[in-house]
N, C-alpha and C positions, 0 to 999 in steps of 0.2 A: 606458540607466540605468547609473550607476556601481556597481561592486561594491567592497566594502572587503575587503582581504586583510591578514592578519597574518602576519608572518614571525618565526621565531626564528633568530638568527645568532650566530656566535662569531667572534672575530678576535684577531689578534696585534697589540696596540696599538703595539708597537715599530716597526712598518712604516708607521705612519700619523701624520699631524699632528693627531690627535684625531678625535672623531666629527664635529663640525659642519662643514658645507661652507664652503670658503674660495674666494675669487676665483681663486687659483692652483691649486686642486685639492689632491690629496694626502691627503684625509681619508677615513674609512670611508664617510661619507654620499655623498661624490662617487663612490667606486668602486661602491657599491651602486646608486645611482640610474642610473649609466651602464649597468650590467648589466641592470637592470630595464627600462630604456628599450629595450635591444636586443631583449628578448623581447616587450615591449608594442608596439614600433614607434612609440612616441610618448614624450614626456617623462613621467617619473614622479617625484613628490615624496614622500619618506617622513618619518614622524614617529617618533621613538624614545622608549622608556620612560625613558631617562636618558642624557644626554650625558656622554661620557667625555673626559678630557684626553689630550693627547699622551703616549704611552707606557703608557696604561692599557689593560688587556685586558678581554675579555668572554667568558664561557662561555655566557651565555644572555641576550643583548640581545633585546628585542622591539621590532618596528616595525610600523607599518601604513601602507597607501597605498590610494588609490582609483584604479580604472581602469575604463574603458568597454569594454575589449577582453575577449574570452572566451578564456581559456587554461586547460588542466588544471592542477591543483595541482602536478603533477610538473614542469611547465615553469617554475614559480616557484622550484623547488628545483634540479633537475639542469640545467635550461637556464640559469638565472642563474649557478649555480656554474661552468659552463663558460666564462662571460665574466668571472668575478671573479679577482683575483690569489689565489695560494695561501694568503695570510695572512688571508683572510676567507671564510667559507662560510655558506650558508643551511642550517639544520638541518631546518626544516619550514615548511610554508605551509598556511594554512587560511582559508577564507572566514568572516568574522565579521559581526555585526550592524552596521548603519550607525552606531549610537551607541557602538560600541567605540572606545576611544582608548588607544593604547599607553601614553601618559603618565598621563592623568587617570583611567583605569580601574584603574590599578595600586593595590593596597592596601599594598604594602611592597616594598622593594628591599634585597637583601642583597649585601654585598661581602666579599671575603676579601683579606687582605694577607699576603703571604709574605715573611718576613724571614730572611736568613741571618745568624746571630749567631756570628761567629768573628773572630779577630784579622786574618786575611788576606781581602781582598776576593775575591768569587767571579768566576770567568771564564765557566764554562758557563751559569750562571744570571744573568749580568749584565743581560740584558734582561727577565728574568722574576721577579726577586726583589729586594727591598731588602736593604741590608746595614748592620750596626752592629758595630763592632769590639770594644767592651768588653762584658764579661759582663753579662747582664741577669737580674734576679730576677723570675721569673714570678709568684710569689705577690704581690709588691708591685704589679705591673701589674694583676693581677686585682682587688686591693683598690681601686685607682684606677678601674678600669673599672666596678665596681659603683656608684660614686658618679655615673656619667654616665647610668645607666639611667633611663628615664621621659621625661616631657615637660618640656623645658627651653627656655630661650632660649640657643641655641648661638652667640651673636654672637662669643664668644672663639675659636670654631673655624671661622669662615667667612672666605673670601677677601675682601680689600678690594674686589675686582671683582664679588663676588656680587650678582646682580640679583634674588634672591628677595624677595618683598614682605614676608615675615615670617621672622624667624630662629628661630621656635619649631618644634621638631621632636620626634617621639617616638622615642627609641631603645629598641627592643624587646629587643635582645639584643646582648651584646658579650662574646665568649669569647676566651681567650688559652690556647693550647696549645703545648707544646714537644715536639719529637721530635729528639733529637740537636742538631745545629747549626741546625735549622729551627724557627722560631716562626711560628705562624699566628694571625692576628687575624680573627675572624669577626664581622661586624656586620650587624644588620638594623634598619631604621627605616622609618617610613611614607614619608619623603622625605629628601633630603639637600641641604645647602647646598654651594656650590662649595668644594672642597678639604676639606670637613668630615671625611671619612674619614682622609685623610692627615694632617690636623692632630691628630686624636684619636690616631692611631698615634704621631706625633711626641711628643705629651704622655706617652703610656704608656712610650715608650722612655726619656724623661727620668727618669720615676719608676723604671723598671726598672734604670737605670744608677746610681741613688742620687743623682741631681742634685736631685731634689725628693721630698718624701714623698707617699704616696698621697693625702692630704687636699688636696694642691695641685690636683687635678682639680676638686674642688668649689669651691675658691677661684676658679679660672678661670671656671667657670660663673657664679658670682655676680658676678664682675667685669664680664663681658660685654665685655672688652677684649682684642682679638686681639693687641695688642702685648705682652701679658704672657705669652702662651703660647709653646710650643716652635715652632721653625721647621717649615714644611710638609715632610713626609717625601717621599722620592723616589717618582715614579709607577710605576716598573718592577714593583714587587711587588703592584700593585693589580689585582684582577679583579672585574668586575661578575658576580657569581656566580648571582644569581637575581632574577627579577621575579615577584611573586606577584599573582594576580588571583582574583576570586571564581569559584567552580566553575561558575557559570552561563554563563560565557563559553566553556566547553568547549575551552580551548586545550590543545595537547599537553603532555605532562608536562615536556618540556624548557623550557617557559615558566618553571618554577621551579627549573631546574637539576638535577632528579633523574636525568635520563638523559643529561646533556651529557657529551661525551667529555672526558677529561682534557687539560689543556694543560700544557706544560713550565713549571716543572721537575717 
């Protein structure tokens, strides 16, 4: 009889070609499944809470898989980590009910975007933060962000390749905070469309730079036209920060990022 196992993992997205497996390998899923197979002694297929693009990082990705072999939970952590590249690590492993699903059981997903705002491009943070050269007005970006909260059709913020059946999403929170040259955008929604976070960040940057007024964010929502919005922002500064589940699943605290170790910068 198969047992369902949930894992929490973190990874440096700059070292991979994205999450989803590819014929030529090089993705987080490819690396993780190969390491799990080494412990299980048979092929293992994982399902994640949210697929990330090339260059996007994760502090608290959650996956599940089914296996017919019996291993202690420590084997799915320390044993798997011994077979993984240094840029990805399993944080925890736990047995879950057969009806748990890393993607469909999640009630919300949170992202953080780190932006360096200064005239000169960063070097040390080049793989871990976005960059914008001109001065950005935080209050204007906050005003625009407030207009995006709630349930909306986010067609103007989805990729042309997005395969989601519906463009309607509920954006629960969108914060903008500055500390020196660093600006952080924190976003939480029930689910996300492809490139939605990076497209929102791009729109807020346009507003912060004075290229558009805050009300433009609402105009974009109403238009449902992706071609009217700002370009998709760079992936380097984006982190999957937390995946939230109902308490009844009894997942470790790192499932929502509260105990995840910090990642550069």
